[in-house]
N, C-alpha and C positions, 0 to 999 in steps of 0.2 A: 380417528385421525386419517389423513390422507398421506400420500407420498411426500407431500410438501412439508409436513411436519410429522416427526416420529417420536413416540414416547420411548425413552431409554430405560435400561434396567434400574436406573435410579429414580424412575417415576416422573422425570422431567421431560417436557416437550422440547424438541429442538428442531431446527431446520433439517429437512431430510438429508441434505448433502453433509450436514455436521454429524450425522450418525453413521456415515458410510464406512469410515475407517478409524482406527484409534488416533492417527495423526490429525485427521480432519476434526474429530470430536474435541481434541485439546485445543486446536486452533479456533474452532467455533466457540467453544465455551470460555477460553481464557484470553483471547486476543481479538478475534474478528468484531469490528464494530466499537471496540473500547476507544475512547478519545486518546489521541497521542499529539502532544505539543512540542516534543523534543526534535530538533532539527536533524540530528544524526539518524534518528529512527525514521523519520519521514524520508530522508535521503535514501536510507536502506530500502525502504518499501517500494520507492519509485524504481530503484534499480532492479530488485527483485521482480517486480511486476513486468519490467522490460524484458528480463530474461525469461519470464514465463511465456511470453508471446509465442503462440504456436504450440505450446506444451501444456500438460496438466499442472495445476497449482500443487498437486500432491508431490509431483517430481521435485519442485522447488523446496517444498517443506522438508522433504527427505535429504535434500542437499544443503539446507540452510546453514548448518553448522560449518560445513566445508566452505561455504560462500564466505561466512563471516571470518573464518581463518584466513582465506585467500585474499580478502579485501580489507584487512586490518580492521576488523569489526565495524566496517563501514564508516570509519572516521574520514570525512570528506577532505580534511586537509592533508592526510597521508595519501589517500587515493588519487588526489589531484597531482601528486608528485610522480605517479607512476609513469615510467617511460617504456622504451622498446623492450628492455629486458624484462620488465614485469609483464608486459603484454604477452611475450612468448612464454613465460612461466605459466601464466593463466591459461593460455591456449592448450598447454600440455597438461593441465591439472584434471585428472579424471573425476575429482570430487565435485566439480561444478559443471555448468553448462558451457562447453567449450566453443562459443560462437564468437568469432572475432569482433564483429560488428557490434555485438551486445556488450562485449568487454570494453571496447573502445567508447560506447556510449556511457558506460558507468563511469569511466574516467572523465569524459567530458561533462557529465553531470556533476561530479565532484568539484571540478573547476568552476562550473556555474554556480554551485552552492556557495563555495568560497567567495566568488565574486560578489554574490548577494551580501553575504556577511560582511565583507569589506566595505560595503556601502550602507551597513547598518540595518539591512533587511533580513528577516528570518524566513527561511524557506517554508517553515511550518505555518507562519503567518500568511504567506502568500497562498498556500493551499486552503487553509481554513477561511480566507476571504471568499472563497467560492462555495461556501456551505449554503445549501438552498434556503431561501427565505421561508418556504412552505414545504412540508413533507407529508406525504400520504402513506400510511402504514400498508405494507404489502401483504395481500391476502393469499396469494399463491406465488410460487416460484415464477410462473409466467408473467407476473406483474413486475418483476425485477428487470430494469432495462439494462442494456449493455453499455449505454452511454446516455448522457443528459445534456441539456443546454449548458449547465454549470460545468460539467466535465469538458465540454467542447471549449468553453471560455478559458478554463484552467489550462488546458492543453496549449492553447494559443499564447497564454501569458508565459508558460514555461519555456516554449519555444522562442519567444521574444528575448528571454534571458539566457538562451544558449543551450537549453536542455535538449536531449535527443532521446528517441524511443519513448515519447510521452504523448502518444495518440490519445484520443477522447476515451477509448475503451480501456487502454492500459491505466490511464489516469483515473477513470471511474473505479476500477478495481481497487486502486490505492485508496481512494476516498472511502470506499466501503470498509476496508480493513482499517483504516486510521480513525473511524468514527465520525468522519465529516458528514456521512449520511448513515442511517440506520435501516439496513436492508434485511434485518432478521424478520421472518414472517411474523405477522402480528400475533399469532397464537403460540409462537416459540417463547419458551421461559425467558430467554435472553434478550428478547425484544424489549421487555420492561426493565431488565437489569441494565441494559445498554442505554436505554433512554434516559434513565435516572442518572446515570453517570455523565451523559452528554449534557444534560441540564445543569449539572453542578460544575462542569468543566469550564474553566476560564480560557477561552481560545486566545492564542497569541495574535497580536494585531500588528499591522503595518505601521510605519511612521506616518503621522498625521499629514505630512507634506506630500505623500505619494498619492 
């Protein structure tokens, strides 16, 4: 095996990054690439990927419980009501990333998510609409892009709906995690596991009139 894929003490091959720390191993094995169709969880992931910008994802994983506590378990209808007092509370919260612009973006994104729902549109469906029609299995980590035409299109769609901190790279990271794409290396054990789950997954859809 190469550094791209590492065999663990359980005898299973996993992407090299997924074997680097206990937190990454749990995230890689139990979550990354598994399809998600729940609006609240999609909203959470978009927010957390926004907070991750410029930082390590490991930092976000280690703070995720604190983020969930601070942001009402990422319930968009609750976060959308946050005002100045909540923003100041969050800016002072040492358990999260205390970046005012990112905090404000999370609140903005909650309002945008609620606005979509009020129009009968699922955020998850909007994200899954940008699933690539054709996928090539990644053979090496160097094959994994930082963004794609689909993530660029999704970024533009989200911005049109009022979302913030949703650039193509941030959006692509969310697509990877949510299972919209499968970027486990082809020889990783979880590539096959994830692909089977994605094939069985019934993705949410947008209203036919859209």
